[in-house]
N, C-alpha and C positions, 0 to 999 in steps of 0.2 A: 723805722721808728723803734721797733723792738730792740734792734742791735744797739741803738743809741742809749735807750733806757738801761739795757744790760751793762753797757760800758760805764754809765753814770753810777750804777749801783756798785760795781767793782771798784770804781775810783774812790768812792766814799769809804771803803774798807781799808784800813791801814795795811800795807804790804806785809808787815810782821805777822798779821793774823793769818795770812795765806801760808807763810812759812810754818807757823805753829801747827796749822792743820796738816801740812805735809809731814812735819816731824812726827805727829801722832800716828798718822795712817801709814807712814813709810814702813813701820815695823809692826803695827797692830794687825794689818792684813797677814803678813807672814806668821805672826803668832797664832792666828786662827787657822792658818794652813797646817801648822804643826799638829793641831787637834784633829785634823782630817787624815793625818798619816796612818791612823789605825784602820781606816776604811778605804782609803784611796792610795795608790802608790805615789811615791815622791814625785816622779816625773809626770804622773797623771795630774797631780795638784798644780805643778808648774804649767802644764798645758791649759788647765782651767783658768789660771791667772791670765795668761796671755790671750787665750781665745775669747774669754768674756770681755776683756779690755778692747780687743780688736772689734768685737761686735758693737760695743758702746760707741767707739770712735767712728765706726762705719755708719751707724744710724745718725749720729750727731753731726759729724763733720764731713762725711762723704769724701774721705781722704784719697780715694783712687784718682780723683781729678788732679791731684798734685803731680802724679806720674805723667799725665798727659801734657801738663804745662811746663814740666821741668826739662832742663837740658840733660844730656847723658851724664855729664859730670855731677849734676845735682842728684840724679837717680842713683849713681854709684854710692853717694853718701847715704841716701835713704836705705839702699840695699845693705850696706855695711852696718848701719845702725840697727836695722832689723835683725840681722844675724847675731850681732853683739847682744841685743836685748834677749833673744832666745837663749843663747848660751849662758849669759850672765844669770838669768833667772833659774835655769836648770842647775847651775853650779851652786847658786845661793840656797836653793831648797835641799839639794843633796848635802850641803854643809850643815844647815840648821836641823836636819834630821839626825845629825851625829854630834854636833857641838852646840853649846848654849847660844841663844840668840844674841845676847850681849857681846859675847866673844866674837862671833861672826861679824856683827855690826861694827865693832872696833877695828877688826882686821880690814874691813871693806875700805876704811878711810886711809889706810897706809898708802894706797895708790895715788889719790889726789895730792897728798902731801909730798910724795916723791916727785910727781909732775911739777909741782910748784918749785921745789928745790932745784930741779933740773932746768926749769924755765928761767928762774932768777936765783942764781947762786949767791944769795946774800947771807950774812951772818944770822939774820933772823930766820930764814928758811932752813939753813943748815941746823940751827938749834931746834926748829920745829921737827925736822926729820929725825934728829937724835932722840927727842922726846917720844915721838911716835914709834920709833924703832925699839926703844926701851920698853914701851907699853906693849908692843907686839911680842917682844921676847918674853915678857912676864906671862902674857896670856897663853902663848904657845908652849912655853916651858912647863907651865902647871898642868896643861891638859894633853900635851902631845902623846904621852905614853898610853893614854886610853883610846883615843880615836885619831890615829894618824891620817886615815883616809879623809876624815872630816876636815882636817886642816889643809889637805891637798885641794879639796873643793873650795874651801874658804879663800885660799890664796889665788886659786883660779878665778873665783868670783871677783876678787880684788883687781886682778889684771883686766878682766872684762869691764869692771867699773871704771877703770882708768880710760879705756877706749870709749865707754859711754859718755864720760865727762867731755872728752875731746870732740866726739862727733855731735853730742847733744848741744855743745856750745855753738857749733857751726850751724845747726838748723835753727837755733834760737836767736840768731843775730838780728833778725827783723823784729823779734819780740811778738807778744800778743797772739792773735789768732793764727798768724802764719806759722809760728813755731808749733802750736797745737796741731795744726793740719799736717805738718811734716811728721810730727810724732805719731799721729794716727796712721799715716802712710807707712812709716817704719814698723808699726805694730802689725800691719797686714803681712809684711815680710816675715816678721817674727813668728806669727802663727803658722805660716807655711814651713818655716825652718824647724820648729819644735814638734810639729804634728807627727813626723815619722818616728820619733823616739818617745812621744808622750801620749799619743792617742790611745794606745793599747791599755795603758794604766788608767785612763780616764773612762773607758767604756763602761765598767761596772756601775759607776756613779750616774751615768747619763740616764739609766732606766730607774733610778731611785730619786724621787722628787726632792727629798730633804737634802741628800748629798749634792744633787745638781744645784739647788739654791745656795748651798754652802760654798760650792766651788765658784759660782758666779759672784757671790759676795766677796770671796777672797780676791778675785780679779778686780772688782770695783774698788775695794779698800786698798789694794796693793799697787795698782797701776794707774787707774783713772784719777782718783782723788789726789794722790800725792803728786803725780806728774803734772796735772793741770795746775795745781796749787803752786808748784815750783815755777811754772811758766809765768803765772800771774805775779809771783813775788819777784822773780828775776827781772821782769819788765820794768819794775819801779825801784828796786833796791840796787845801790851800787855794788859792784862785784866784791869789793872788799868787805862790805857789810854782810853780804850773803855768805861769803866764805867764813866770816867770823861766826855767824849763826849756825853753820854746819857743825860747829863743835858741840852743839846740843844733841846731835843725832846718836853718837855712841852711848851717851847717858840715857837717852830715850829708849834705845834698844834694850839696855839693861833693865830699866824700870818696867817696861812692858813685859820682858821676860819674867820678872819677879811676879808681877800682878796677874798675868794671864796664864803663864806656864809653871809658876812656882819654882823657877830656876834661881835659887838663891846663890849669888856669887860669893866667893871667899874674899878675904881681905886682900889677898894678892891679886885676884881678878879685878877687884874694885880699883886697886892701884894702877893696874895695867890699863883699864878703861879710862881712868882720869888722865893718865899720861898721854894716851892717844887723843883724847878730847883737848888736852892742853896743846898738843902739836897742831891740831886742826885750828884752834883759836889763834895760835901764834903765827902760822904760815901766812904768806902774802903772795897772791898770784902775780905773775908778770903781766905788764900791760902790753897786750898784743892787738 
């Protein structure tokens, strides 16, 4: 009865609302994470993000049951996604500790546009790739001299984000609760993956209640709310519509960077972000 009522409530909410929630929290959580960098190491904050999300999914969905019911082929996908989630988040935080959030957010979307162009080599997707590449060039050219290592991590995050899109699409094929359960199972793998490199940096915050709560808040804002919102939006939005809405994310990263972190972009950086956003809006995924 409770599950039916919950489904009725989510069905009454327009799917675009779920996407808007995801768009806000996708970069609001990382923005708060940047504020923690003065007290907790970068990898320690990344560990908090994944560990707190894993705890929430464990208590909420009991995702370990997925491994019991899955075939070995399905388990391989969950293991791969978990490893990708851990490395993607680590690279993302290492990048935003050196490069403005808006720039990292724009570079992140070069991967999905490249995937679309490779999957469907249409004039539209080639044009989208050229737009995004031009935007990426502007963003990296204006900043590369100051923080080259930051861009190494930003492009590594982009590569892992491509893998996340591919694997995430495979676990979301059934939509709804099944996709969320598989995401929770992958998050358990992710926390095991990142613990060896992140737990040391997180230990000082574990004994300080305020920092501990802040770290947990980053995980909920960064991984639980946006990922669940994405699943609820993707279950009801056509893929083409969802892909079009993704063009809002580079802009939302820049706006949150301005409001929360006071990272004011230059005109060239604004142009680069808009070019990437235009590429995301223009590209069209192949029908597979």
